C-alpha positions as CSV (number, residue, x, y, z in Angstrom):
1,M,-4.2,-17.4,12.7
2,A,-2.9,-18.9,15.9
3,G,-2.6,-16.4,18.7
4,T,0.7,-17.7,20.1
5,A,2.8,-18.3,17.0
6,P,6.5,-17.6,17.4
7,L,7.3,-13.9,17.0
8,D,10.0,-12.3,14.8
9,L,11.2,-9.5,17.1
10,N,13.8,-7.9,14.8
11,P,14.6,-4.3,15.6
12,E,13.2,-2.9,12.3
13,M,9.9,-4.6,12.9
14,L,9.7,-3.4,16.6
15,A,10.4,0.2,15.5
16,A,7.7,0.0,12.9
17,A,5.2,-1.5,15.4
18,A,5.7,1.4,17.8
19,E,4.6,3.8,15.0
20,S,2.0,1.6,13.3
21,K,-1.5,3.0,12.7
22,A,-3.0,-0.3,11.9
23,W,-6.1,-0.7,14.0
24,P,-4.9,-3.9,15.9
25,F,-1.8,-1.9,17.0
26,E,-4.0,1.1,18.0
27,E,-6.1,-1.2,20.2
28,A,-3.1,-3.0,21.7
29,K,-1.5,0.3,22.6
30,K,-4.5,1.1,24.8
31,I,-3.7,-2.1,26.8
32,V,-0.1,-1.1,27.1
33,K,-1.1,2.4,28.4
34,R,-3.5,0.7,30.8
35,Y,-0.6,-0.6,32.8
36,E,2.1,2.0,32.2
37,K,1.9,3.2,35.8
38,T,1.4,-0.1,37.6
39,G,3.3,-2.5,35.5
40,F,1.7,-5.5,33.8
41,P,-0.1,-8.3,35.7
42,E,1.2,-11.9,35.2
43,T,-1.4,-12.5,32.5
44,V,-3.4,-10.1,30.3
45,L,-6.8,-11.5,29.5
46,F,-8.6,-11.0,26.2
47,E,-12.2,-12.0,26.1
48,T,-14.9,-12.5,23.5
49,G,-18.6,-13.2,24.3
50,Y,-20.9,-15.5,22.4
51,G,-24.7,-15.9,22.8
52,P,-25.5,-19.5,21.7
53,S,-29.2,-18.8,21.0
54,G,-28.7,-19.9,17.4
55,L,-26.2,-21.4,15.1
56,P,-22.9,-19.5,15.1
57,H,-22.5,-17.0,12.2
58,I,-19.6,-15.3,10.6
59,G,-19.8,-12.2,12.8
60,T,-19.2,-14.5,15.9
61,F,-16.0,-15.8,14.3
62,G,-15.1,-12.2,13.4
63,E,-14.9,-11.3,17.1
64,V,-12.4,-14.0,17.8
65,A,-10.3,-13.3,14.6
66,R,-10.1,-9.6,15.4
67,T,-9.4,-10.1,19.0
68,T,-6.6,-12.5,18.1
69,M,-5.1,-9.8,15.8
70,V,-5.1,-7.3,18.8
71,R,-3.6,-10.0,21.0
72,H,-0.8,-10.6,18.5
73,A,-0.1,-6.8,18.2
74,F,0.1,-6.6,22.0
75,R,2.6,-9.4,22.1
76,V,4.8,-7.6,19.6
77,L,4.6,-4.3,21.4
78,T,5.6,-5.9,24.7
79,E,8.2,-8.1,23.0
80,D,6.3,-11.2,24.2
81,K,7.3,-10.6,27.8
82,V,3.7,-10.6,29.1
83,K,1.6,-13.8,29.2
84,T,-1.7,-13.5,27.4
85,R,-4.9,-15.6,27.3
86,L,-8.0,-15.5,25.0
87,L,-11.2,-16.6,26.7
88,C,-14.2,-17.3,24.4
89,F,-17.1,-17.1,26.8
90,S,-20.5,-18.6,26.0
91,D,-23.6,-17.1,27.7
92,D,-25.3,-20.5,27.5
93,M,-27.2,-20.2,30.8
94,D,-29.4,-17.5,29.2
95,G,-33.1,-18.5,28.9
96,M,-34.3,-19.4,25.4
97,R,-36.6,-16.4,25.0
98,K,-37.8,-17.3,21.5
99,I,-37.4,-20.4,19.2
100,P,-34.9,-19.8,16.4
101,D,-36.4,-19.9,12.9
102,N,-33.7,-22.3,11.5
103,V,-34.2,-25.3,13.8
104,P,-35.6,-28.5,12.3
105,D,-38.7,-28.8,14.6
106,R,-39.7,-25.6,16.2
107,A,-42.8,-27.0,17.9
108,A,-40.7,-29.6,19.8
109,L,-38.9,-26.8,21.6
110,E,-42.0,-24.8,22.7
111,P,-42.2,-26.6,26.1
112,Y,-38.6,-25.4,26.8
113,L,-39.1,-21.7,26.3
114,H,-37.3,-19.6,28.9
115,M,-35.2,-22.5,30.1
116,P,-31.4,-22.1,30.1
117,L,-30.0,-23.0,26.7
118,T,-28.0,-25.9,28.3
119,A,-31.3,-27.3,29.6
120,V,-33.1,-27.2,26.2
121,P,-32.9,-30.5,24.2
122,N,-30.8,-30.5,21.1
123,P,-33.1,-30.2,18.0
124,F,-30.3,-31.2,15.6
125,G,-29.8,-34.8,16.9
126,G,-26.4,-36.3,17.7
127,N,-24.6,-36.8,21.0
128,Y,-24.8,-33.2,22.3
129,E,-26.7,-33.1,25.6
130,S,-28.5,-29.8,24.9
131,F,-29.2,-27.0,22.3
132,G,-26.5,-24.9,24.0
133,H,-23.9,-27.6,24.0
134,H,-24.6,-28.2,20.3
135,N,-24.2,-24.6,19.4
136,N,-21.0,-24.3,21.6
137,A,-19.6,-27.3,19.7
138,M,-20.4,-25.6,16.4
139,L,-18.4,-22.6,17.4
140,R,-15.5,-24.5,18.8
141,R,-15.2,-26.7,15.7
142,F,-14.9,-23.7,13.5
143,L,-12.5,-21.8,15.7
144,D,-10.3,-25.0,15.8
145,T,-10.2,-25.2,12.0
146,F,-8.6,-21.8,12.0
147,G,-6.0,-22.8,14.6
148,F,-7.0,-20.1,17.1
149,D,-5.3,-20.3,20.4
150,Y,-8.2,-19.8,22.9
151,E,-9.9,-21.2,26.0
152,F,-13.6,-22.0,25.9
153,A,-15.7,-21.1,28.8
154,S,-19.4,-21.9,29.5
155,A,-21.5,-19.7,31.7
156,T,-23.4,-22.7,32.9
157,D,-20.1,-24.3,34.1
158,Y,-18.8,-21.1,35.7
159,Y,-22.1,-20.4,37.6
160,K,-22.6,-24.0,38.7
161,S,-19.0,-24.6,39.7
162,G,-18.8,-21.5,42.0
163,R,-16.3,-19.6,39.8
164,F,-18.6,-16.5,40.1
165,D,-19.8,-17.1,43.7
166,E,-17.6,-14.4,45.3
167,V,-18.6,-11.7,42.9
168,L,-22.3,-12.8,43.0
169,L,-22.2,-12.4,46.8
170,R,-20.8,-9.0,46.3
171,A,-23.6,-8.2,43.9
172,A,-26.0,-9.0,46.7
173,E,-24.2,-6.6,49.0
174,K,-24.1,-4.0,46.3
175,Y,-27.7,-4.6,45.1
176,D,-28.9,-1.0,45.7
177,A,-25.9,0.4,43.9
178,I,-26.5,-1.8,40.9
179,M,-30.2,-0.9,40.9
180,A,-29.2,2.8,40.9
181,V,-27.3,2.2,37.7
182,M,-29.9,0.1,36.0
183,L,-33.2,1.8,36.9
184,P,-32.6,5.1,35.0
185,T,-32.1,3.1,31.8
186,L,-35.5,1.5,32.0
187,G,-39.1,2.5,31.4
188,E,-41.5,3.1,34.2
189,E,-43.3,-0.3,33.9
190,R,-40.0,-2.2,33.7
191,Q,-38.6,-0.3,36.7
192,A,-41.4,-1.7,38.8
193,T,-40.4,-5.4,38.3
194,Y,-36.7,-5.2,37.4
195,S,-34.1,-7.1,39.3
196,P,-30.5,-7.8,38.3
197,F,-30.9,-11.3,39.7
198,L,-32.7,-13.9,37.6
199,P,-33.6,-16.9,39.7
200,I,-34.0,-20.3,38.0
201,S,-37.2,-21.8,39.2
202,P,-36.6,-24.9,41.2
203,K,-40.1,-26.1,40.0
204,S,-40.2,-25.4,36.3
205,G,-36.5,-24.9,35.5
206,R,-37.2,-21.7,33.7
207,V,-35.2,-18.4,34.0
208,L,-37.6,-16.0,35.8
209,Y,-37.9,-12.3,35.2
210,V,-39.5,-11.4,38.6
211,P,-39.1,-8.7,41.2
212,M,-37.2,-9.4,44.4
213,K,-39.2,-9.5,47.6
214,H,-36.0,-9.5,49.6
215,V,-32.2,-9.6,49.1
216,D,-30.3,-10.8,52.1
217,A,-26.7,-9.8,51.5
218,K,-25.5,-11.5,54.8
219,A,-27.1,-14.8,53.9
220,G,-26.4,-14.4,50.2
221,T,-30.0,-15.2,49.2
222,I,-32.8,-13.7,47.3
223,T,-36.5,-14.2,48.0
224,F,-39.2,-14.0,45.2
225,D,-42.5,-15.5,44.2
226,D,-42.2,-18.5,41.9
227,E,-44.5,-19.0,38.9
228,D,-47.1,-20.7,41.0
229,G,-47.1,-17.8,43.5
230,S,-45.2,-19.6,46.2
231,E,-42.6,-17.6,48.0
232,T,-39.2,-19.0,47.4
233,T,-35.7,-18.3,48.7
234,L,-32.6,-19.3,46.8
235,P,-28.8,-18.7,47.3
236,V,-27.3,-16.4,44.7
237,T,-24.4,-18.9,44.4
238,G,-24.0,-22.4,42.9
239,G,-25.9,-21.7,39.7
240,K,-29.3,-21.3,41.3
241,V,-29.4,-17.7,40.1
242,K,-27.9,-15.8,37.1
243,L,-27.6,-12.1,36.4
244,Q,-29.5,-10.1,33.8
245,W,-27.4,-9.7,30.7
246,K,-26.2,-6.1,31.3
247,P,-25.1,-6.7,34.9
248,D,-23.7,-10.1,33.8
249,F,-21.3,-8.3,31.5
250,G,-19.9,-6.2,34.3
251,M,-19.9,-9.1,36.8
252,R,-17.9,-11.3,34.4
253,W,-15.3,-8.6,33.8
254,A,-14.9,-8.1,37.5
255,A,-14.8,-11.8,38.3
256,L,-12.3,-12.7,35.6
257,G,-10.2,-9.6,35.4
258,V,-10.8,-9.0,31.7
259,D,-8.4,-6.5,30.1
260,F,-9.9,-6.3,26.6
261,E,-13.2,-7.1,25.0
262,M,-14.7,-5.9,21.7
263,F,-18.4,-5.9,20.8
264,G,-20.8,-4.8,18.1
265,K,-22.3,-1.4,17.8
266,D,-25.6,-2.6,19.2
267,H,-23.8,-2.8,22.6
268,Q,-22.2,0.6,22.4
269,T,-24.9,2.5,24.4
270,N,-24.7,-0.1,27.1
271,A,-20.9,-0.1,27.5
272,A,-21.0,2.6,30.2
273,I,-23.5,0.4,32.2
274,Y,-21.2,-2.6,31.9
275,D,-18.3,-0.5,33.1
276,K,-20.1,1.0,36.1
277,I,-21.3,-2.4,37.3
278,C,-17.8,-3.9,36.9
279,V,-16.4,-1.1,39.1
280,I,-19.2,-1.5,41.7
281,L,-18.3,-5.1,41.9
282,G,-14.6,-4.3,42.6
283,G,-13.2,-4.7,39.1
284,R,-11.6,-2.5,36.6
285,A,-13.4,-2.0,33.3
286,P,-11.6,-3.5,30.3
287,E,-10.5,-1.6,27.2
288,H,-13.2,-1.7,24.5
289,F,-13.3,-1.8,20.8
290,V,-16.7,-1.3,19.1
291,Y,-17.1,-2.7,15.6
292,E,-19.9,-2.1,13.1
293,L,-22.4,-4.8,12.4
294,F,-22.6,-7.2,9.5
295,L,-25.6,-6.8,7.2
296,D,-27.3,-9.2,4.8
297,E,-27.8,-8.3,1.2
298,H,-30.9,-6.3,2.1
299,G,-29.1,-4.2,4.6
300,Q,-30.6,-6.0,7.6
301,K,-28.5,-6.9,10.7
302,I,-27.4,-10.5,10.6
303,S,-29.2,-12.6,13.3
304,K,-28.4,-16.0,14.6
305,S,-32.1,-16.7,15.2
306,K,-33.2,-15.5,11.8
307,G,-30.4,-17.3,10.0
308,N,-30.0,-14.5,7.4
309,G,-26.7,-13.7,5.9
310,L,-23.9,-16.1,5.2
311,T,-23.1,-19.0,7.6
312,I,-19.6,-20.0,8.4
313,D,-19.9,-23.2,6.4
314,E,-21.4,-21.5,3.4
315,W,-18.4,-19.1,3.0
316,L,-15.9,-22.0,3.3
317,T,-17.8,-23.9,0.6
318,Y,-16.9,-21.3,-2.0
319,A,-13.7,-19.7,-0.8
320,P,-10.6,-20.4,1.3
321,T,-10.6,-19.5,5.0
322,E,-8.0,-16.8,4.4
323,S,-10.5,-14.7,2.4
324,L,-12.8,-14.7,5.3
325,G,-10.0,-13.6,7.6
326,L,-9.3,-10.7,5.3
327,Y,-12.9,-9.6,5.3
328,M,-12.8,-9.5,9.1
329,Y,-9.6,-7.4,9.1
330,Q,-10.8,-4.7,6.7
331,K,-12.5,-1.6,8.1
332,P,-14.0,-3.1,11.2
333,R,-15.7,0.2,12.1
334,V,-17.6,0.3,8.8
335,A,-20.9,-1.7,8.4
336,K,-20.4,-4.3,5.6
337,K,-22.8,-6.5,3.7
338,L,-22.1,-10.1,4.2
339,Y,-23.5,-12.2,1.3
340,F,-22.3,-14.4,-1.5
341,D,-21.4,-11.6,-3.9
342,V,-18.6,-10.3,-1.7
343,I,-16.7,-13.6,-1.8
344,P,-14.8,-13.4,-5.1
345,R,-13.5,-9.9,-4.4
346,A,-12.3,-11.0,-0.9
347,V,-10.4,-13.9,-2.4
348,D,-8.6,-11.8,-5.0
349,E,-7.8,-9.1,-2.5
350,Y,-6.2,-11.6,-0.1
351,Y,-3.8,-12.9,-2.7
352,T,-3.0,-9.4,-3.9
353,F,-2.0,-8.4,-0.4
354,L,-0.1,-11.6,0.0
355,S,1.8,-11.0,-3.2
356,A,2.7,-7.5,-2.2
357,Y,4.0,-8.5,1.3
358,G,7.5,-9.7,0.3
359,R,8.2,-6.5,-1.6
360,Q,7.3,-4.2,1.3
361,D,9.3,-2.6,4.1
362,W,8.3,-3.2,7.7
363,K,6.1,-0.1,8.0
364,N,4.0,-1.3,5.1
365,R,4.1,-4.9,6.1
366,L,2.5,-4.0,9.5
367,G,-0.2,-2.2,7.6
368,N,-0.8,-5.2,5.3
369,P,-3.7,-7.3,6.5
370,V,-1.9,-10.6,5.9
371,W,0.7,-9.9,8.6
372,H,-2.1,-9.6,11.2
373,M,-4.1,-12.5,9.8
374,H,-1.2,-14.9,9.9
375,S,0.3,-13.6,13.2
376,G,3.4,-12.2,11.4
377,H,4.0,-15.3,9.3
378,P,2.1,-15.0,6.0
379,P,2.8,-17.8,3.5
380,A,4.7,-17.1,0.3
381,I,2.1,-17.7,-2.5
382,D,1.9,-15.9,-5.8
383,L,-1.0,-16.9,-8.0
384,A,-0.6,-17.1,-11.7
385,V,-4.4,-16.5,-12.2
386,P,-6.7,-14.4,-10.1
387,F,-9.9,-16.0,-8.7
388,S,-12.1,-13.6,-10.7
389,L,-10.4,-14.7,-13.9
390,L,-10.9,-18.3,-13.0
391,L,-14.6,-17.6,-12.5
392,N,-15.0,-16.1,-15.9
393,L,-13.0,-18.9,-17.4
394,V,-15.4,-21.4,-15.9
395,S,-18.3,-19.3,-17.3
396,A,-16.9,-19.1,-20.8
397,S,-15.7,-22.7,-21.1
398,N,-18.6,-24.3,-19.1
399,A,-15.9,-26.3,-17.3
400,Q,-17.3,-29.0,-15.0
401,D,-14.0,-30.2,-13.5
402,R,-10.6,-28.8,-12.8
403,S,-8.8,-30.7,-15.5
404,V,-10.6,-28.6,-18.1
405,L,-9.5,-25.4,-16.4
406,W,-6.0,-26.6,-16.1
407,G,-5.9,-27.1,-19.9
408,F,-6.3,-23.3,-20.3
409,I,-4.2,-22.4,-17.3
410,S,-1.2,-24.5,-18.4
411,R,-1.2,-22.9,-21.8
412,Y,-1.5,-19.4,-20.3
413,A,1.2,-20.0,-17.8
414,P,3.7,-22.7,-18.9
415,G,5.2,-24.6,-16.0
416,V,2.2,-24.1,-13.7
417,S,0.5,-27.4,-12.7
418,P,-1.8,-28.7,-10.0
419,E,1.1,-30.5,-8.3
420,K,3.4,-27.5,-8.3
421,N,0.6,-25.0,-7.5
422,P,-1.8,-26.6,-5.1
423,E,-3.2,-23.3,-4.0
424,L,-4.3,-22.4,-7.5
425,D,-5.8,-25.9,-7.9
426,R,-7.8,-25.4,-4.7
427,L,-9.1,-22.1,-6.1
428,A,-10.1,-23.8,-9.4
429,G,-12.3,-26.1,-7.3
430,Y,-13.9,-23.2,-5.5
431,A,-14.5,-21.4,-8.8
432,I,-16.4,-24.3,-10.3
433,R,-18.5,-24.7,-7.2
434,Y,-19.2,-20.9,-6.9
435,F,-20.1,-20.7,-10.6
436,D,-22.4,-23.7,-10.5
437,D,-24.4,-22.5,-7.5
438,F,-24.4,-18.7,-7.9
439,V,-23.3,-17.5,-11.4
440,K,-24.8,-20.1,-13.7
441,P,-28.4,-19.8,-12.5
442,S,-28.4,-16.1,-13.0
443,K,-26.6,-16.0,-16.4
444,V,-28.6,-14.1,-19.0
445,Y,-27.1,-13.7,-22.5
446,R,-28.5,-11.0,-24.6
447,A,-28.4,-10.6,-28.4
448,P,-26.2,-7.8,-29.7
449,D,-27.9,-4.9,-31.6
450,D,-26.5,-3.6,-34.9
451,V,-23.9,-1.4,-33.4
452,E,-22.7,-4.1,-31.1
453,R,-22.6,-6.7,-33.9
454,E,-20.3,-4.3,-35.8
455,A,-18.1,-3.8,-32.8
456,L,-17.8,-7.6,-32.1
457,A,-17.1,-8.4,-35.7
458,A,-14.3,-5.7,-35.7
459,L,-13.0,-7.2,-32.4
460,A,-12.8,-10.7,-33.9
461,Q,-10.9,-9.3,-36.9
462,A,-8.5,-7.4,-34.6
463,L,-7.9,-10.6,-32.6
464,A,-7.2,-12.6,-35.7
465,A,-4.5,-10.1,-36.7
466,L,-2.6,-10.5,-33.4
467,P,0.7,-12.4,-33.4
468,A,0.7,-15.9,-31.8
469,G,1.1,-15.8,-28.1
470,A,-0.1,-12.2,-27.7
471,D,-0.2,-11.3,-24.0
472,G,-3.1,-9.7,-22.1
473,E,-1.8,-6.1,-22.6
474,T,-1.5,-6.5,-26.3
475,I,-5.0,-8.0,-26.5
476,Q,-6.4,-5.2,-24.3
477,N,-4.9,-2.5,-26.5
478,A,-6.3,-4.2,-29.7
479,A,-9.8,-4.1,-28.1
480,L,-9.4,-0.5,-27.1
481,N,-8.4,0.4,-30.6
482,V,-11.6,-1.2,-31.9
483,A,-13.8,0.7,-29.4
484,R,-12.2,4.1,-30.1
485,R,-13.5,4.0,-33.7
486,I,-17.1,3.5,-32.6
487,E,-18.9,6.6,-31.5
488,R,-21.1,4.8,-29.0
489,Y,-18.0,3.7,-27.0
490,Q,-16.1,6.9,-27.1
491,D,-15.6,8.7,-23.8
492,H,-14.7,12.3,-24.4
493,S,-13.9,12.9,-20.7
494,K,-10.9,10.6,-21.3
495,Q,-8.0,10.9,-23.7
496,A,-6.4,8.1,-25.7
497,P,-2.6,7.9,-26.0
498,E,-2.9,9.2,-29.5
499,G,-4.9,12.2,-28.4
500,G,-8.4,11.1,-29.4
501,P,-11.3,10.2,-27.0
502,G,-10.9,7.4,-24.5
503,V,-13.1,4.3,-24.3
504,S,-16.3,4.0,-22.2
505,V,-16.7,1.1,-19.8
506,A,-19.9,0.4,-21.7
507,F,-17.8,-1.4,-24.4
508,F,-16.5,-4.0,-22.0
509,Q,-19.8,-4.3,-20.2
510,M,-21.3,-5.2,-23.6
511,I,-18.7,-7.8,-24.3
512,Y,-19.4,-9.6,-21.0
513,Q,-23.2,-9.3,-21.3
514,V,-23.2,-10.7,-24.9
515,L,-20.4,-13.3,-24.7
516,I,-20.5,-14.6,-21.1
517,G,-24.0,-13.6,-19.9
518,Q,-22.8,-11.5,-17.0
519,E,-23.0,-7.9,-16.1
520,R,-19.2,-7.4,-15.5
521,G,-16.0,-9.3,-15.7
522,P,-12.2,-8.9,-15.2
523,R,-9.9,-7.0,-17.6
524,F,-10.8,-8.3,-21.0
525,G,-7.2,-8.7,-22.3
526,S,-6.3,-10.9,-19.3
527,F,-9.4,-13.0,-19.8
528,A,-8.8,-13.5,-23.5
529,A,-5.2,-14.4,-23.0
530,L,-6.2,-17.0,-20.4
531,Y,-9.2,-18.4,-22.4
532,G,-7.2,-18.2,-25.7
533,V,-7.5,-15.8,-28.7
534,A,-8.9,-18.5,-31.0
535,E,-11.4,-19.5,-28.4
536,T,-12.5,-15.9,-27.8
537,R,-12.9,-15.4,-31.6
538,A,-15.0,-18.6,-31.7
539,L,-17.1,-17.3,-28.8
540,I,-17.8,-14.0,-30.7
541,E,-18.8,-16.0,-33.8
542,R,-21.3,-18.0,-31.7
543,A,-22.8,-14.8,-30.3
544,L,-23.1,-13.3,-33.8
545,A,-24.7,-16.5,-35.0
546,G,-27.3,-16.2,-32.3
547,Q,-26.2,-19.4,-30.5
548,L,-25.7,-17.8,-27.0
549,A,-28.7,-15.7,-26.4
550,A,-32.0,-17.6,-26.0
């Protein structure tokens, strides 16, 4: 997912790109239009923001992944004639307003409440000098594993080094104009004490939310009462003062010349505020893209401080990184739940898109997520066995290591091996890990009732009558023929090829509930072909003998 991979700028692809409706191209076209009258600057700047108040979560990664996709689309549209940069900016000078729930020793951090995150001791140990530095490193480590091309920026470094001084002095000059934007957005009580400037107390080190007694634009200073009541004057430069988070957005855009930034829906109502302040401070507001939020399994917004939802490391324990990249690409304007159950489907969808890519024309390739995920260079991988089938194979065989799985796979797909197919071998390892941790603890076999026993016995007989080496389609049709003769499993809203009723999904649900202890599974014929007809018959016999259900 590197943002500066070499581009294939063939004429067919460029023509398809100009017409593409894929969302990264739609966003990139906004940036092209931004400069159609003035011409492009030397460098177009893409930015993502990160609040390091807690451990990085997948949504944070999603911002960088999606922005990289837009950056790549922009490079294609401009035939790579315009330099681009991606700046990942950490607001690590923010005060720690509450202690995250997922730190090892919450009590140890209480004395540091409201101090900048880069002044709070690191509760996780190690060589990081602060909580903010630790969390920044966690983010960088993950982004590096994906090969993102980005520059990391720390608010603490930018404020203290003077990178923002010129615009901060302008903010002092434009203090009244900024207040005119902010005050109407606040309640009456908040209006009385609000200031866009947040001084850092020279006595306590805390970020102070206090009213200004005086703002001296000429001197570039603010005057306020410190926590002990003493009147204090500080320069707005040199990291002695930071801005409230809403003015800080606009200030940063103006100071750095940001051209594109995306953010979550929770920022949408504030976007106009950020824009106005950027303009007041002499900048041009960037192009925006608002994405929907990620939710946990209960429909609650994922929070760094709560630690709900999936972490980056958790996803990568059970699935390849590409599956996460696909999840980020798909429908960014639709709220999506982000919990363990979504992983298997994301894995299979990725390889399905990858398999289709080589057969597509350029129009459809540019609408295929893998083109965007791999910056135009998706790998050529065609899996012999989908991830969902591997999971059910693990479930049925109780495999504890990959060698057991490969015994089934090699028989199902002659010539396939761990050495020749390392990607499939990697997925086999993920399948075992996912099954052990999430499927196995929740497996509940149930005993078949009389109708189900009759159906399973008939299925076993039908399987016994199949020719050696029967493929998945033949097995599936044999199962359907069994179900069509049983009234419970007839679906009169469907029609069989012979003209009779179709088959209800309840038939296959029953098979997986009784034989594997799960509510659902992949196509039965494909599963039985992989697991083996004889093994499937033996599994049915064990179920009928009462050996599976407790």
